[in-house]
N, C-alpha and C positions, 0 to 999 in steps of 0.2 A: 504495501500499498505510499504510495504518492505521498508526503506532508509536505504541507505551505508553508509558509509564515507571512504573515505580511510586514507590508518596508520599514513601519513608526518597531516590530521589533527585532529587527537587524542592527536598525540604528541606536536603539538601547543597548544591545548587547556589545557593541563597537563600543561604544564608551563606558559601557562595564570594563572592561577588557581595561581599556587606557588607565582608570582610576584605579583600579589594583594590579597595577603595573605599575605606578607611579609610588610609589612611597616613601618618598623623603620630598621635606621639606622645600616646599619651591617657594616662601613666603622672599625671597633675596633675590629670587631670580633678577639681572638687570638691573642690580643697585651692586655699587661697590661697595666693599667691607668700611667700614670707620676708617683704617689702619690704610686704607688706598686711596681716600678720597684727597684731591688739589687742591691746596690752595693758592692764587697771588698776592702778592703784593707788592706795592711800586713803591720808587723813592726819586728825588733828585741832588745831584750830588755836581761841587762845585770845579773847573776847570781851572787852570791860571797856561797863559799862551804869552809866547814871546818869540822876537825875529830872533832869526840866526841868521847864518852864513850856511852858504853850500859851496864849496871850493869841489865838492866831486859829483863830474856833471861829463857823464860820457860822451864822448861827440862821434862815436862810432853808429851812424843811423845816416840815413837816404834825404834825410832834412841838410839842406848845404844853405844855409847863409853869403850876399858879397855886397860891403858897400861899409860905407862910414857917416854916421849919424849923429846926433848929440841926444842923448836922453833928454826929455823935459822935465822928467822929475829930479831929475839930481845935476843936470845943464853940465854936461861931461860929457865929452865923444866914445862912442863904440863902434868898433870897429871888426869887423868880420875877416878874416881868410880863408878858402877853403880850399882842399888836396882830393883828389881822385883819379880814382885808376879806373879801368876799361874790360869789360865782359864780350867773352867771347866765345861762339857755340864751339863746344867740341870739334877737331880735327878741320879749321876750319882749313877753306882753300880759294887762290885765286888761278883763275885762269894759265893754262901752257904761257912762257913768257917768251915765248916764238911769235904769239896769237896777240901781245899785246903790241898796241900803236902807239910809239914813242912822237914824244913832238918836245919844239926847243921854247924858248922863253914865248914867244910871237906865236906858238900854239900849231907851229905849220912839222907837217911828218918830217923826226930826224931821226934815222936810226941810233942817234947819240943823244938825243932828247930822254925829256923825262919819262919813265915810267906812271908817274904818280897825274893827272889832267889838274887833281887839284882833294886842298885840304882843308875842311872847316871846324871850328868846334863848334856848338848850337848849344848855350844855355838860355833852358825854357823857364820861363818867371811862372810863376805859382802866387804870389802875390808880392806887392812890395809897399814898403811902412818909408816915407816923408815925400820928398817932388817929385815927381815921377816927370819933368821934365828935367830936374836938374843935370849939368854935365856928371861924369864919374869916366874918371883912366886907369884905363884897367890892364893890366901884365897878368901875361903869362909866363909861366915857368916850368921845364920836363922838371920833374922826378927824378932823381937818383936812379940810377940802378950797376951803382958800387956797392957792395953785399953788406959791405959799415954804414952805409947811409940807408938805404932799399925801407921801403914801408911795406913793412912785414905784414903778415895774416896775424902774425902771435901780439900784436902790437896794441897796447892800450892808450886809445887816445881819450885827454880828455879835452875840453871847452878851452882850455887853457892853457896848452899844450905845445909848444913852438915848430910851428911846421916846414919850417923853412931848414931845418935842422936834413929835411929827407929831399931839399930840394938841389939843386946844382946848378951854384950860382954862380956862375965860374963866366960862362961867354954874353952874360945877359939874358933877359927876358924869349922867348920865342917872337912872340908876337906882344903889341902893347895898342889900346884901340882905345879912345873917346866914346862912350855911348851915353845914350838917355834910356830912363827905361821904359817910353813912349817909343817906338821905332818910328821914325818921323820921315822912312825912306821908305815906306808904304803908305799908301794914298788913306784916306780915314774910311772910302767902304772898300779895303781891304784889311782892314784892320779890325773891322767889322763885320767880317763874315767870320762863319759856323766852322768856318774851315779853317782859323786866320787864331796859330798858338804863342801869345809871347813871347817873344826868342832877343836875346844875345848874339850875334855873328861875327865870330870872330877867324880870320882868316890866316893859315897857316904858311909860312914856306912849303911849295911845291917840293923842297932838297929834304924835308921831312917827311912827304910819304913819299919818296922816292926810295928814304931811306927804310919807312916798315916794309912797301919791296919784296927788295933786296932779300932781308931777309927773312922771308917764304921763299925766295927763289933758292938760297943759299942750303935753306936746313925748315926745309915745310913742318917740323916737329916743332918749328918753334911756336905755331899756330895752334899746337897741339890741344891744349883748351888754357885756361887763364891766366896758370899760375905759369904755365910758360911761357908767354904773352908778355906778361908784367916782367916778370925777369930777362928776358932777353931782344924783347922787340919795343916797347911801350913800356915803363914803370911806371905815366902818369903825370897830370901837370898842378901844378899851385896855381890858384888864379889869389890876386891882391890887387888890391886897389892905390894905386898910384895916386890921388891925386881927386878932390870933390870931396864935400862934407853934404849932404842932407838927404841921401838916400839907400834905404839899407834895402837886396834885394832876397825873396825867398826864392831856391831854386827848385823845383819838378822833378828834373831831369837834365842830364849832363848826356852830348850825344859828339861820338868825329866823326866825321864822312870825309871818305876816301874814293875820290872818283876819278874813275879811271877808263880806259876805250880799249878794248879789242877787235879781235874780228873770227867767225869758226871758216871752219875750213870748208862747211853744206855751204857759205856764203863770203867766198874770197872778196865780193867785190863790196861789201856791207858793215857798216864800221859800226856795231854794239856802245853805246855808252852802259856806264854801269858804277854803279856807287855799293863801296862796305862802309855799313857803319857800325859801329861800334857804341857800348850806350852805359853809360855807372847804373848797376844795378846792386839789387843788395848781397848779391855775390862778392863783390869785388869792396874795397872801403874808401868810403867818404864822409869828408871829417871836415868841419869847420875851428877854424880861433879866434874865439872874442879876444878883442882886448879893450879895457877899460879903463879909462885915464883917471879917475875919483875912484878916492880910499869909501868902498862899501862900510867899514868899520863906523865912519860918524856917520852915516843914516841909520843902524842897525842900533847906534847909541842911544841914537834921538826916538826910536821908534821902542827902546825898552824904556827908556826914563819914565820916573814918578808924572805921574798925572798925561801921558800917555795913553789911550784908549784906544789905540789902532797895530796890530800887526799885520807885515806882506808880504806878502806871494810876487818872487819879480823874477824875471826871464829875460834873456840872458845872462843879468847879472847874476846871477844869484841869491837870490835871498827866499828862505821859505822862516814860516812858524813853527814853531816846538810848543806842543803841548803835555801837558803832565800827567798823566788818568791817575785819581785815584784809588786806586787798586787795591788799598788794605781799607778804607774808607767805607767802598764796596762791599766788603767782603768781613765786615767790624757784624758779627751778631748773627751772621747772614755764612757759615760756617758753611756748614751742611743744603743749603739751600742751593736753587739748579739759578744761572742768572741765563732767562730767555732772551732777554732783547736789551740794548743798552746803546741810545738814540742819540746822535750829536747831529746838532743843524750849526752850521757856519756863517756867520752874514756876512755879509763884502760890504763895504763902507761905497757910497757914489761918488765918484770924482766930476762935476759937471765939466771942469775943463778939459779933461782926457777922456769922456766917454762922447763925446759928439762926436756922431756914425759923418757928418760932413768934415773930418777932418783927420789931412794925411798923417798928422803927425798925431794921430791917438794913440795911446797903447791900448792892444788887446785885453779881454779877459783871459784870464785860462779858464780852458772850456772843460776839462778831467786835472782832478787831483789826484794823488797818490795817497794813503797814508801809513804809513812803516815807523814800524821800531826803528829809534836813534842808530841803534845797536848793528844793526842789518842794513843800511842804506847803503852802503857799496856794495854791499856783495848781490844784494837785488838786481842791481846796474850790471855788474861786474858777471853775474851768471847770467841775466837777458834771462830775469823769471819774470811772470806773471805773478796778478795781486791770487792767496791763496782762501783770501775770504780766513782767516785769523791772526797769523802776522801780515799781511799788508791787505788794502784793501782801498778800489777804485772809486769813486763816485763824481758823479757830469753834474758841470755847474745849473743852475735851475732859476734862467731868468724869469718867470713871472714870479718867485718870492725873494731873489735876489740872493741863493744864499746857495750851500754845499749842505746836502745829507747823508747822512753817515745811519743808517736806519739799523742798524746789529751791531753793535762791534763786543757785546761778551764773550765769542769766542776769544778775544783776542783777550777781554777783563780774566778770563777764566784760563787762559795761558798764561798770562805774567805770575798770576796768582800760583799758580800751581808748578810755575817753575821755581818761583822762589824758595814754598815751602821744599820740595824736593832737597833741590840746592843748598836750603839751610841743614837741610838733615842730616844730609850725607858728608855735608864739609864739615859737623859736628860747630857749626857758629853762633852766636847771635844773631837777631835783627838787628841789632844796631849792627855788629862786624862788618856783617852780612850787604845792607846796605852804603856803608862806607863801601867796599869792594865793589860796589852796583852801581852808582849814582846814575845810572842811565837806564834802569832794568824800567822803568813804567814810563818812557821820554816816549815820544811818537813823532817823528815829523809830515808837515806835508807838506808837497812838492810837485807844481803842476808837471803834470805830464799828456802826452800825445798816446793813444789809446788804437791799436787796430786790431779785430773781431772778424772772425767768419760763421760760415753758419751751414753746419751741417743740414742734411739731407733730411730730418726732425724736423728742423726749426731752433734748434739749439742752438745757443749762439754763444760764443766763448773767446776768451781773449790768443790773441796769439802773440800780442807784443805790446809792452808797456815803456816807450822812453821817456827821459827826460826830456818840458818843452825847447825848443830853443829859439825862438821867433819871441819879437817883442810885446811880451806878456808883464802886465802888470797891477793888480788891485789891495788893497787891504781889508782888510776886517776885521770885526769888532773885536777887542781884544779881551780876555782874560784877567783879571788879577783880585788879588785878594779882597778888594771891598767889593766887586761886581763880577764873581769866578762867569763862564763860562757854564751853563746850563745840562747836563747830562740825563737821560731820565731811563734808569733801571727797571726794568721788572723780573721779581726772583717767583721761581714756584718750589715749590716745596706738595708732599704726604701730611696729611693731618700727622699721625700717628709719627713722624719725628722731632 
């Protein structure tokens, strides 16, 4: 006999099964035990700041500057000289020498003439500070190929490194030219064209181009790679200002263009005009030397004097702002808490005279700044590091609020605290002894930088380089003093059971 059950009976049996299967108390489901409850707390701490000289300015970068201007803030001259080498593609080659069409100085075909038709340097201008119509006298000097003076890849260069020590000054400059930032050889229409890039053209002697080609035909291995090219063919050039004050050029790229003519066996009656281009790229050295006729210590002393309410960020003169982080105060009474946030905002002080957008002499505002531990400044740049959000941080200028904000320096505060505690224990030192031997343990510096980033296929943005800003920038920040410190907002978290 077949038995059937109503639908409600099946439901009732299911409920009964669940109730009899769950014998544990469910009163606390979804609720943290009291000992695991999280609470938060906030506090504000004062930070002291001052202006300090930044003498450690590595100058190995793709940013080059040339010219001489008067710094409007200090009324003293700043002169920029730069040196550059050139990169070549591996196993670069010229046509067979027998196919080269040689010409004399009158550009007539001559078997004993020049291999090279022309050779020039182009300095492409990224931006200009000062008078775009001001005449400047530029000299081009060859860098030395002597092993004792060669500008080598291992050489660490700073903005105050004397670049003339790497130049061959024995026979005078290769070329001299008077230029203006605005190229008046070009018409207004040509300069306004979207195809035009502002540049300075400097013609070199044809003999210099001949020498380059002759070294190829003597031994093609001289063109095997940039290393061989720099040592055996063209070590590079030094560019310096020999006259004219009032213009500073920021250069985007420098190229050396060598023109020559040749024939092909298939077209014996045709002459092919060609050009080899060698560019200064990140693979080779580019470096700028700045000479400052002012004693910056006087300006720094003025900024740090009693009653002064500002600090400074200034490039390339080399002034940065130092902060003293109140690490001990932050952890006092919170030894077992976690710091989940430590926010810091640095407000900029406007200078109406120098911020005028239509003023060719307005100093730029640093667009990115690096916050790094004072003791790590040199190694950070020497080792080509990027910010790690632990001992170094970067942030961008916020024009809407006229400030720079670091949203969370908590990892740095924690790192400094635990580093100190661990070191004191290992060295068996009192706090006073340790602080005496490590006076800068909680000091950080703010340095203007340029930041390059890359975005991967998933849209993640990462830093690929952080370099000190070498452009003419300057800004003042509100200073933190004992009477009016800069405020850092700190958020703590803890478990209620602790």
